[in-house]
C-alpha positions in Angstrom: -71.2 12.2 32.9 -69.8 8.7 32.1 -66.7 7.9 34.3 -63.5 7.8 31.7 -61.7 4.6 31.0 -57.9 4.6 30.8 -56.8 2.5 27.8 -53.3 1.1 28.5 -50.9 -1.8 27.3 -52.4 -4.3 29.5 -55.1 -5.7 27.2 -58.8 -5.7 27.6 -59.2 -8.6 29.9 -57.4 -6.6 32.6 -60.6 -5.2 34.3 -61.8 -8.9 34.7 -59.3 -9.4 37.8 -61.7 -11.5 40.2 -60.1 -10.2 43.6 -59.7 -6.8 44.9 -55.8 -6.7 45.0 -55.3 -7.8 41.3 -58.3 -5.3 40.0 -56.4 -2.5 42.3 -53.0 -3.3 40.7 -54.5 -3.5 37.2 -56.4 -0.2 37.4 -53.1 1.4 38.8 -50.9 0.6 36.2 -53.6 1.4 33.5 -53.9 5.1 34.9 -50.2 5.5 35.1 -50.3 6.9 38.6 -48.0 6.9 41.3 -49.1 5.6 44.9 -48.2 9.0 46.1 -50.2 10.8 43.4 -53.2 8.7 44.8 -52.5 9.5 48.3 -52.5 13.2 47.3 -56.0 13.0 45.6 -57.4 11.0 48.0 -56.4 13.6 51.1 -57.7 16.2 48.6 -61.2 14.7 49.0 -61.2 14.1 52.8 -60.4 10.4 52.7 -56.8 10.1 53.4 -54.9 6.7 53.1 -51.0 6.3 53.6 -48.7 4.8 50.7 -48.0 1.9 53.0 -51.8 1.0 53.2 -52.4 1.6 49.4 -49.5 -0.9 49.0 -50.8 -3.5 51.1 -54.3 -3.4 49.4 -52.3 -4.0 46.1 -50.6 -6.8 47.5 -53.4 -8.4 49.5 -51.7 -7.7 52.7 -54.7 -6.0 54.0 -57.9 -4.8 52.4 -60.3 -1.9 53.0 -62.9 -2.7 55.9 -63.6 0.5 57.9 -66.4 2.7 56.5 -63.7 5.3 56.0 -61.6 2.9 53.9 -64.4 2.0 51.8 -65.1 5.4 51.0 -61.8 6.0 49.9 -62.2 2.9 47.5 -65.1 4.3 45.9 -62.9 7.8 45.3 -60.4 5.4 44.1 -62.6 4.3 41.2 -63.2 7.5 39.8 -59.6 8.8 40.3 -58.3 5.5 38.4 -61.3 5.8 35.8 -62.6 2.2 36.5 -66.7 1.7 36.3 -68.2 2.7 39.8 -68.7 -0.2 42.0 -65.8 -2.2 40.1 -63.5 -2.4 42.9 -65.8 -2.5 46.1 -67.5 -5.2 44.2 -64.4 -7.3 44.4 -63.7 -7.0 48.3 -63.7 -10.4 49.9 -65.0 -11.2 53.5 -63.5 -9.6 56.4 -59.8 -11.3 57.3 -60.3 -11.2 61.0 -63.3 -12.6 62.5 -64.7 -10.4 65.0 -67.4 -11.0 67.7 -71.2 -11.4 66.3 -72.5 -8.1 65.6 -76.2 -6.9 65.9 -77.7 -6.2 62.5 -78.2 -2.7 61.9 -81.7 -1.4 61.9 -83.5 0.3 58.9 -85.2 3.9 59.4 -88.9 3.8 59.0 -90.4 4.1 55.8 -92.2 7.5 55.0 -95.5 7.8 56.9 -97.2 9.4 53.7 -97.0 5.9 52.1 -98.6 3.6 54.5 -98.6 0.3 52.0 -95.0 0.7 51.5 -94.2 -0.8 54.9 -96.8 -3.5 54.5 -95.4 -4.5 51.3 -91.9 -4.7 52.6 -93.4 -6.9 55.4 -95.0 -9.0 52.8 -91.5 -9.9 51.3 -90.2 -10.6 54.5 -87.9 -7.4 55.0 -88.0 -6.7 58.6 -86.4 -3.7 60.6 -83.1 -5.4 60.4 -80.8 -5.4 57.2 -79.0 -8.3 56.2 -77.3 -6.4 53.2 -76.4 -2.8 53.4 -75.7 -0.2 50.5 -72.1 1.2 50.1 -73.4 3.2 46.9 -76.5 3.4 44.9 -76.9 4.7 41.3 -80.5 5.6 40.4 -81.0 6.6 36.8 -84.6 7.7 35.4 -85.4 8.3 31.9 -88.0 10.8 31.1 -89.9 10.7 27.7 -91.0 13.4 25.2 -94.1 14.1 27.1 -92.6 14.5 30.4 -93.7 11.2 31.6 -91.1 8.8 33.7 -90.3 5.7 31.8 -87.7 3.7 33.3 -85.5 3.5 36.6 -82.4 1.6 36.5 -80.8 1.0 39.9 -77.4 -0.3 40.9 -76.5 -1.3 44.3 -73.1 -2.1 45.4 -74.1 -4.0 48.9 -72.1 -5.5 51.8 -73.3 -8.7 53.7 -74.0 -8.2 57.4 -74.3 -11.9 57.9 -73.6 -15.3 56.2 -76.1 -16.2 53.6 -77.3 -12.5 52.9 -79.0 -12.5 49.5 -81.7 -10.2 49.3 -82.0 -6.5 48.6 -85.4 -4.7 48.8 -86.9 -2.5 46.1 -89.5 -0.2 46.5 -91.3 2.2 44.2 -94.2 4.7 44.8 -95.7 7.0 42.5 -97.6 10.1 43.8 -100.2 9.8 40.7 -101.0 6.3 40.5 -102.7 5.0 37.0 -104.0 1.6 37.9 -101.2 -0.2 35.8 -98.2 -2.3 37.2 -94.6 -1.3 37.0 -92.2 -4.2 35.9 -89.4 -5.2 37.6 -86.6 -6.6 35.5 -82.9 -8.3 36.5 -80.0 -6.3 34.3 -76.9 -7.9 36.3 -75.8 -9.6 39.0 -79.3 -10.4 40.2 -82.7 -11.9 39.5 -86.1 -10.7 40.4 -87.8 -12.7 43.2 -91.5 -11.9 44.6 -93.1 -8.7 43.7 -96.1 -7.1 45.3 -98.1 -4.5 43.3 -100.7 -2.2 45.1 -101.7 -0.9 41.4 -104.5 1.4 42.5 -102.1 3.4 45.0 -99.2 3.2 43.1 -97.0 0.9 45.4 -94.6 -1.5 43.9 -92.1 -3.8 45.9 -89.8 -6.4 44.9 -87.1 -8.8 46.4 -83.7 -8.5 44.2 -81.8 -11.7 44.7 -78.3 -11.5 44.2 -76.6 -14.7 41.9 -75.4 -16.1 45.0 -75.5 -15.9 48.8 -72.6 -13.8 50.6 -70.4 -14.4 53.4 -70.4 -11.6 56.2 -68.6 -8.7 55.0 -68.4 -10.0 51.4 -69.8 -7.4 49.0 -71.5 -7.4 45.6 -73.0 -5.4 42.9 -76.3 -5.8 41.5 -78.3 -4.0 38.7 -82.2 -3.9 38.3 -84.8 -1.8 36.0 -88.1 -0.9 36.7 -90.2 -0.2 33.8 -93.1 2.4 34.8 -96.8 2.1 33.8 -97.3 3.4 30.3 -100.4 5.8 31.4 -98.9 7.7 34.4 -99.4 11.4 34.5 -96.3 13.4 34.3 -94.3 13.6 37.6 -91.7 16.2 38.2 -89.6 14.9 40.8 -87.8 11.6 41.7 -86.7 11.0 45.3 -84.6 8.2 47.0 -85.4 7.2 50.5 -82.2 6.2 52.3 -82.9 3.4 55.0 -79.3 4.0 56.5 -76.1 5.7 56.1 -74.5 4.9 52.5 -71.2 6.0 51.2 -72.5 7.3 48.1 -75.6 7.9 46.2 -76.3 9.4 42.7 -79.4 10.3 41.2 -79.3 10.9 37.4 -82.2 12.1 35.6 -82.1 11.8 31.7 -84.6 14.0 29.7 -85.8 13.6 26.1 -84.1 16.5 24.2 -87.7 17.0 22.8 -88.9 18.3 26.2 -86.3 19.8 28.3 -87.1 21.3 31.8 -87.1 25.1 32.3 -86.1 24.6 36.0 -84.0 22.1 37.9 -83.6 21.9 41.6 -81.6 19.4 43.7 -82.4 18.5 47.4 -81.5 16.5 50.5 -83.5 16.3 53.5 -81.2 14.8 56.2 -81.4 15.1 60.1 -84.3 17.1 59.8 -82.5 19.7 57.7 -83.0 20.6 54.1 -80.8 22.2 51.6 -81.6 22.7 47.9 -79.8 24.1 44.8 -81.0 25.3 41.4 -79.2 23.8 38.4 -78.6 25.4 35.1 -78.6 22.7 32.6 -77.0 24.7 30.0 -76.7 22.5 26.8 -77.0 19.2 28.7 -80.0 17.0 28.5 -79.4 15.4 32.0 -79.0 16.3 35.9 -77.2 14.6 38.3 -77.1 14.8 42.2 -74.6 13.0 44.0 -74.3 13.1 47.8 -71.7 11.3 50.2 -71.7 9.6 53.7 -75.5 10.6 54.4 -78.4 8.8 55.6 -81.0 7.9 56.8 -83.2 10.7 54.9 -84.4 11.6 51.5 -82.3 12.9 48.3 -83.9 13.9 45.3 -84.5 15.9 42.1 -87.5 18.2 41.2 -88.1 20.2 37.9 -90.5 22.1 36.1 -91.6 22.3 32.2 
């Protein structure tokens, strides 16, 4: 389901505000909501923020920095009806410099995909992360034959050191065809080096932001992966989280000519598996959204 956008009297350029305070003021004005209304809605979602803090964010006196505040901003985007990542991507670096931090470590990649770690190492991605995801939106399109065709992935990332610019991208298919997957930039980035193990169905790439970031600065990037044409139908998609994220959304869109009979969402986090059957009803797509999770696995599986 697309996030609705409110249309007010401010004109079409208002969503182009370059800095977070201006973007937030514009979004609040166009929504017609009061700060008290926003405070209540955020509290209902488990991310309380005071009216004073919201006012400071709008004026630029302070900005969201902690994980809880960043999660609240993600909720504000939905409440105010602006595109996902719009406000988060406009946050600048931290106002108060702190002591040097240790870069976070990524969780180990799945052992059943041995070439995945090798591919990441070949691209220069080690165990320590220079960019961490705040939000990830992974969209998969399935064709009329039940074959997965295109994955479009949007990341909102935060820099953990000055000069950070590269996002790792990894794709593994369980039924390799021997053909190559193609990575392409959509917005906010370009595709750098790629690694392809065609016979094993493991593909990796470095997604390079349009510019290097300063520590704590955020940016949004979107890339697309076109899968090999002769893949066998796979009936699942799984996203492996290297670290904790504020939000992950997986969205699978089926061709109306072939809809699944059963659909199930699942998560494997901290050694525990949870799952839920989904009734598509009249819909041709299914979403699985999780908040404040990782490392771990989150996915959707279906049957025709």
